NUTIFI-223766 format. One record per residue (C-alpha): residue in three letters; x, y, z. Coordinates in nm, 3 decimals, m for minus. Each point is the difference from the previous one (the first is absolute). Layout:
BEGIN
{rec "ALA",{X,Y,Z}} ...
! end
This chain:
BEGIN
{rec "UNK",{0.617,1.137,m1.690}} {rec "UNK",{m0.358,0.053,m0.126}} {rec "UNK",{m0.291,0.032,0.237}} {rec "UNK",{m0.252,m0.282,0.051}} {rec "UNK",{m0.371,0.010,m0.072}} {rec "UNK",{m0.186,0.108,0.315}} {rec "UNK",{m0.351,m0.101,0.106}} {rec "UNK",{m0.187,m0.036,0.328}} {rec "UNK",{m0.229,m0.260,0.152}} {rec "UNK",{m0.227,0.030,0.302}} {rec "UNK",{0.070,m0.207,0.312}} {rec "UNK",{m0.216,0.065,0.307}} {rec "UNK",{m0.096,0.343,m0.134}} {rec "UNK",{0.355,0.122,m0.063}} {rec "UNK",{0.176,0.040,m0.338}} {rec "UNK",{0.304,m0.225,m0.044}} {rec "UNK",{0.256,0.084,m0.269}} {rec "UNK",{0.088,m0.264,m0.258}} {rec "UNK",{0.311,0.034,m0.216}} {rec "UNK",{0.024,m0.203,m0.321}} {rec "UNK",{0.280,m0.021,m0.255}} {rec "UNK",{0.142,m0.244,m0.253}} {rec "UNK",{m0.141,m0.287,m0.201}} {rec "UNK",{m0.039,m0.373,0.040}} {rec "UNK",{m0.146,m0.205,0.283}} {rec "UNK",{m0.089,0.201,0.312}} {rec "UNK",{0.240,0.012,0.294}} {rec "UNK",{m0.115,0.170,0.319}} {rec "UNK",{0.230,0.173,0.247}} {rec "UNK",{m0.077,0.108,0.356}} {rec "UNK",{0.243,0.261,0.131}} {rec "UNK",{0.211,m0.025,0.313}} {rec "UNK",{0.037,0.218,0.308}} {rec "UNK",{m0.071,0.363,m0.086}} {rec "UNK",{m0.190,m0.087,m0.316}} {rec "UNK",{0.076,0.144,m0.342}} {rec "UNK",{m0.050,0.376,m0.021}} {rec "UNK",{0.156,m0.011,m0.347}} {rec "UNK",{0.063,m0.246,m0.284}} {rec "UNK",{0.343,m0.164,0.037}} {rec "UNK",{0.252,m0.168,m0.238}} {rec "UNK",{m0.078,m0.347,0.140}} {rec "UNK",{m0.355,0.026,m0.136}} {rec "UNK",{0.128,0.109,m0.339}} {rec "UNK",{0.221,m0.309,m0.018}} {rec "UNK",{m0.303,m0.221,0.074}} {rec "UNK",{m0.209,0.185,m0.259}} {rec "UNK",{0.252,m0.087,m0.272}} {rec "UNK",{m0.131,m0.358,0.011}} {rec "UNK",{m0.341,0.005,0.167}} {rec "UNK",{m0.303,0.222,0.057}} {rec "UNK",{0.087,0.130,0.345}} {rec "UNK",{m0.297,0.092,0.218}} {rec "UNK",{0.076,0.183,0.325}} {rec "UNK",{m0.296,0.058,0.235}} {rec "UNK",{0.067,0.232,0.291}} {rec "UNK",{m0.084,m0.150,0.338}} {rec "UNK",{m0.247,0.196,0.217}} {rec "UNK",{0.167,0.298,0.164}} {rec "UNK",{0.317,m0.034,m0.205}} {rec "UNK",{0.083,0.266,m0.262}} {rec "UNK",{m0.286,m0.020,m0.248}} {rec "UNK",{m0.217,m0.184,0.253}} {rec "UNK",{m0.170,0.307,0.147}} {rec "UNK",{m0.113,m0.055,0.363}} {rec "UNK",{m0.129,m0.350,m0.062}} {rec "UNK",{0.193,m0.138,0.299}} {rec "UNK",{m0.215,0.203,0.241}} {rec "UNK",{m0.288,m0.249,m0.016}} {rec "UNK",{0.214,m0.315,0.026}} {rec "UNK",{0.008,m0.099,0.368}} {rec "UNK",{0.101,m0.367,m0.011}} {rec "UNK",{0.232,m0.219,m0.203}} {rec "UNK",{m0.306,m0.159,m0.161}} {rec "UNK",{m0.113,0.347,m0.110}} {rec "UNK",{0.335,0.049,m0.173}} {rec "UNK",{m0.002,m0.338,m0.168}} {rec "UNK",{m0.350,0.051,m0.137}} {rec "UNK",{0.081,0.353,m0.120}} {rec "UNK",{0.309,m0.120,m0.186}} {rec "UNK",{m0.202,m0.283,m0.151}} {rec "UNK",{m0.256,0.251,m0.132}} {rec "UNK",{0.279,0.221,m0.130}} {rec "UNK",{0.171,m0.276,m0.197}} {rec "UNK",{m0.327,m0.120,m0.148}} {rec "UNK",{m0.092,0.354,m0.106}} {rec "UNK",{0.345,0.040,m0.156}} {rec "UNK",{m0.053,m0.311,m0.215}} {rec "UNK",{0.263,m0.209,0.177}} {rec "UNK",{m0.204,m0.306,0.099}} {rec "UNK",{0.193,m0.308,m0.111}} {rec "UNK",{0.307,0.202,m0.102}} {rec "UNK",{0.360,m0.013,0.116}} {rec "UNK",{0.053,0.213,0.308}} {rec "UNK",{0.313,0.157,0.147}} {rec "UNK",{0.041,0.211,0.311}} {rec "UNK",{0.262,0.157,0.219}} {rec "UNK",{0.024,0.030,0.377}} {rec "UNK",{m0.346,0.078,0.138}} {rec "UNK",{m0.154,m0.043,m0.346}} {rec "UNK",{0.161,m0.344,m0.031}} {rec "UNK",{m0.172,m0.108,0.319}} {rec "UNK",{m0.339,0.096,m0.146}} {rec "UNK",{0.086,m0.181,m0.326}} {rec "UNK",{0.073,m0.313,0.204}} {rec "UNK",{m0.337,0.032,0.174}} {rec "UNK",{m0.175,0.009,m0.339}} {rec "UNK",{0.175,m0.318,m0.114}} {rec "UNK",{m0.076,m0.178,0.328}} {rec "UNK",{m0.368,0.086,0.041}} {rec "UNK",{m0.100,0.008,m0.369}} {rec "UNK",{0.239,m0.250,m0.168}} {rec "UNK",{m0.163,0.039,m0.341}} {rec "UNK",{0.061,0.376,0.005}} {rec "UNK",{0.380,m0.023,m0.044}} {rec "UNK",{0.184,m0.196,m0.270}} {rec "UNK",{0.360,0.059,0.111}} {rec "UNK",{0.129,0.205,0.291}} {rec "UNK",{0.315,0.210,0.051}} {rec "UNK",{0.062,0.143,0.347}} {rec "UNK",{0.272,0.250,0.090}} {rec "UNK",{0.083,m0.022,0.374}} {rec "UNK",{m0.363,m0.037,0.114}} {rec "UNK",{m0.128,0.108,0.339}} {rec "UNK",{m0.240,m0.220,0.196}} {rec "UNK",{0.222,m0.233,0.206}} {rec "UNK",{0.163,0.058,0.338}} {rec "UNK",{0.268,m0.199,0.177}} {rec "UNK",{0.073,0.120,0.352}} {rec "UNK",{0.362,m0.118,m0.013}} {rec "UNK",{0.061,0.187,m0.328}} {rec "UNK",{m0.249,0.288,m0.019}} {rec "UNK",{m0.040,0.228,m0.302}} {rec "UNK",{0.088,0.367,0.037}} {rec "UNK",{m0.287,0.232,0.088}} {rec "UNK",{m0.007,0.273,m0.267}} {rec "UNK",{m0.262,0.197,0.195}} {rec "UNK",{0.242,0.041,0.290}} {rec "UNK",{0.263,0.169,m0.218}} {rec "UNK",{0.070,0.369,m0.039}} {rec "UNK",{m0.083,0.132,m0.346}} {rec "UNK",{0.367,0.055,m0.082}} {rec "UNK",{0.076,m0.367,0.073}} {rec "UNK",{m0.257,m0.143,m0.241}} {rec "UNK",{0.198,0.042,m0.326}} {rec "UNK",{0.285,m0.217,0.129}} {rec "UNK",{m0.241,m0.250,0.152}} {rec "UNK",{m0.207,m0.048,m0.314}} {rec "UNK",{0.273,0.000,m0.264}} {rec "UNK",{0.366,m0.095,m0.024}} {rec "UNK",{0.040,0.329,m0.186}} {rec "UNK",{m0.187,0.262,0.208}} {rec "UNK",{m0.020,0.225,m0.305}} {rec "UNK",{m0.242,m0.247,m0.163}} {rec "UNK",{m0.252,0.057,0.280}} {rec "UNK",{0.059,0.375,m0.004}} {rec "UNK",{m0.063,0.010,m0.375}} {rec "UNK",{m0.328,m0.191,0.046}} {rec "UNK",{m0.119,0.242,0.266}} {rec "UNK",{0.133,0.327,m0.146}} {rec "UNK",{m0.260,0.269,m0.068}} {rec "UNK",{m0.066,m0.003,m0.376}} {rec "UNK",{m0.008,0.321,m0.200}} {rec "UNK",{m0.345,0.152,0.013}} {rec "UNK",{m0.124,m0.209,0.294}} {rec "UNK",{m0.189,0.160,0.288}} {rec "UNK",{0.275,0.053,0.256}} {rec "UNK",{m0.251,m0.023,0.286}} {rec "UNK",{m0.190,m0.307,m0.116}} {rec "UNK",{0.308,m0.204,m0.102}} {rec "UNK",{0.143,m0.065,0.351}} {rec "UNK",{m0.351,m0.070,0.129}} {rec "UNK",{m0.039,m0.275,m0.262}} {rec "UNK",{0.336,m0.153,0.095}} {rec "UNK",{m0.089,0.000,0.371}} {rec "UNK",{m0.338,m0.150,m0.082}} {rec "UNK",{0.174,m0.289,m0.179}} {rec "UNK",{0.199,m0.084,0.312}} {rec "UNK",{m0.316,0.021,0.209}} {rec "UNK",{m0.183,m0.233,m0.240}} {rec "UNK",{0.274,m0.263,0.024}} {rec "UNK",{m0.001,0.035,0.379}} {rec "UNK",{m0.371,m0.083,0.008}} {rec "UNK",{0.085,m0.340,m0.147}} {rec "UNK",{0.335,m0.086,0.156}} {rec "UNK",{0.090,0.214,0.302}} {rec "UNK",{0.165,m0.072,0.240}} {rec "UNK",{0.154,m0.339,m0.079}} {rec "UNK",{m0.096,m0.056,m0.363}} {rec "UNK",{m0.158,m0.330,0.098}} {rec "UNK",{m0.330,m0.068,m0.177}} {rec "UNK",{0.012,m0.375,0.077}} {rec "UNK",{0.066,m0.053,m0.369}} {rec "UNK",{0.200,m0.312,0.089}} {rec "UNK",{m0.329,m0.182,0.061}} {rec "UNK",{m0.114,0.070,m0.357}} {rec "UNK",{0.321,m0.057,m0.193}} {rec "UNK",{m0.066,m0.375,m0.040}} {rec "UNK",{m0.312,0.095,m0.197}} {rec "UNK",{0.209,0.168,m0.270}} {rec "UNK",{0.031,m0.237,m0.294}} {rec "UNK",{0.118,0.255,m0.257}} {rec "UNK",{0.369,m0.035,m0.091}} {rec "UNK",{0.167,0.270,0.209}} {rec "UNK",{0.325,0.193,m0.049}} {rec "UNK",{0.149,0.154,0.315}} {rec "UNK",{0.241,0.288,m0.064}} {rec "UNK",{0.213,0.144,0.278}} {rec "UNK",{0.239,0.293,m0.010}} {rec "UNK",{0.344,m0.106,0.118}} {rec "UNK",{0.013,0.310,0.221}} {rec "UNK",{m0.359,m0.007,0.127}} {rec "UNK",{m0.003,0.172,0.340}} {rec "UNK",{m0.374,m0.049,0.061}} {rec "UNK",{m0.082,m0.365,m0.061}} {rec "UNK",{0.276,m0.242,0.111}} {rec "UNK",{0.126,m0.229,m0.276}} {rec "UNK",{m0.109,m0.306,0.198}} {rec "UNK",{m0.364,0.090,m0.064}} {rec "UNK",{0.040,m0.105,m0.362}} {rec "UNK",{0.056,m0.359,0.110}} {rec "UNK",{m0.291,0.021,0.244}} {rec "UNK",{m0.231,0.109,m0.280}} {rec "UNK",{0.125,m0.266,m0.239}} {rec "UNK",{m0.028,m0.283,0.253}} {rec "UNK",{m0.360,0.093,0.083}} {rec "UNK",{m0.130,0.042,m0.354}} {rec "UNK",{m0.229,m0.266,m0.137}} {rec "UNK",{0.134,0.024,m0.353}} {rec "UNK",{0.338,0.015,m0.175}} {rec "UNK",{0.228,0.292,0.080}} {rec "UNK",{0.342,0.145,m0.069}} {rec "UNK",{0.211,0.249,0.196}} {rec "UNK",{0.226,0.250,m0.174}} {rec "UNK",{0.227,0.257,0.163}} {rec "UNK",{0.045,0.340,m0.165}} {rec "UNK",{0.354,0.133,0.051}} {rec "UNK",{0.041,0.368,0.078}} {rec "UNK",{m0.365,0.037,0.102}} {rec "UNK",{m0.180,0.085,0.321}} {rec "UNK",{m0.357,m0.065,0.115}} {rec "UNK",{m0.160,0.166,m0.302}} {rec "UNK",{0.222,m0.187,m0.244}} {rec "UNK",{m0.202,0.122,m0.298}} {rec "UNK",{0.119,0.356,0.068}} {rec "UNK",{0.367,m0.093,0.049}} {rec "UNK",{0.032,m0.248,m0.287}} {rec "UNK",{m0.299,0.056,m0.232}} {rec "UNK",{0.141,m0.186,m0.301}} {rec "UNK",{0.111,m0.307,0.195}} {rec "UNK",{m0.322,m0.029,0.198}} {rec "UNK",{m0.218,0.051,m0.307}} {rec "UNK",{0.193,m0.266,m0.193}} {rec "UNK",{m0.044,m0.245,0.290}} {rec "UNK",{m0.373,0.064,0.013}} {rec "UNK",{m0.049,m0.025,m0.376}} {rec "UNK",{0.205,m0.318,m0.029}} {rec "UNK",{m0.208,m0.154,0.279}} {rec "UNK",{m0.346,0.086,m0.130}} {rec "UNK",{0.098,m0.078,m0.360}} 
! end
């Protein structure tokens, strides 16, 4: 697995990491809960067919401390908009997972011309009192691997200290990623996204891990029913909330077949 090209762009005075790999039409990806501290096989599968561009969200690994100046949901939406434009993703296909999928949906709703086709893996943003999502911020650290992935080892591999990394800075970056997501979604994960889903006209693929323990499976239908454009729901067997970590080949194939 070769490493991607790395660059940075400035958003609100903070450097944001941009990964780029592959060839063909651009396909953006916004990472899920915990961010992406390292390149993963799922991204390699996408890069076999498209130019994959992965901007790090503010505060996530590669996103420095950019979350520290984002106080409202509007602040976050505008920062992500700037980030995608700087990464050259305006008008491109856009995929996202978990918390990143929620921000991808916001882009397609508020700036319809900015997204051609959309692929969302178990997005945050909705809340149903009778069927609430799990609260990942209320979990002990040792419970997160089994909450995020059907195979806890997939999460542990993502978060493992790489050879040569600063052993002090690494856990700080991982904690910062959880804090950044909390600034958008804590405590209920409800950003009132339901009000904006009818504005999404881009064809949208909704992917849900069969064993998702964070976002109930019924939320897929809620998203699909509210969308203003065509949509399709696909279930990924043997996968948890971050399905792209559990079943990278299957999820990548679903995304690529959807965006064309």
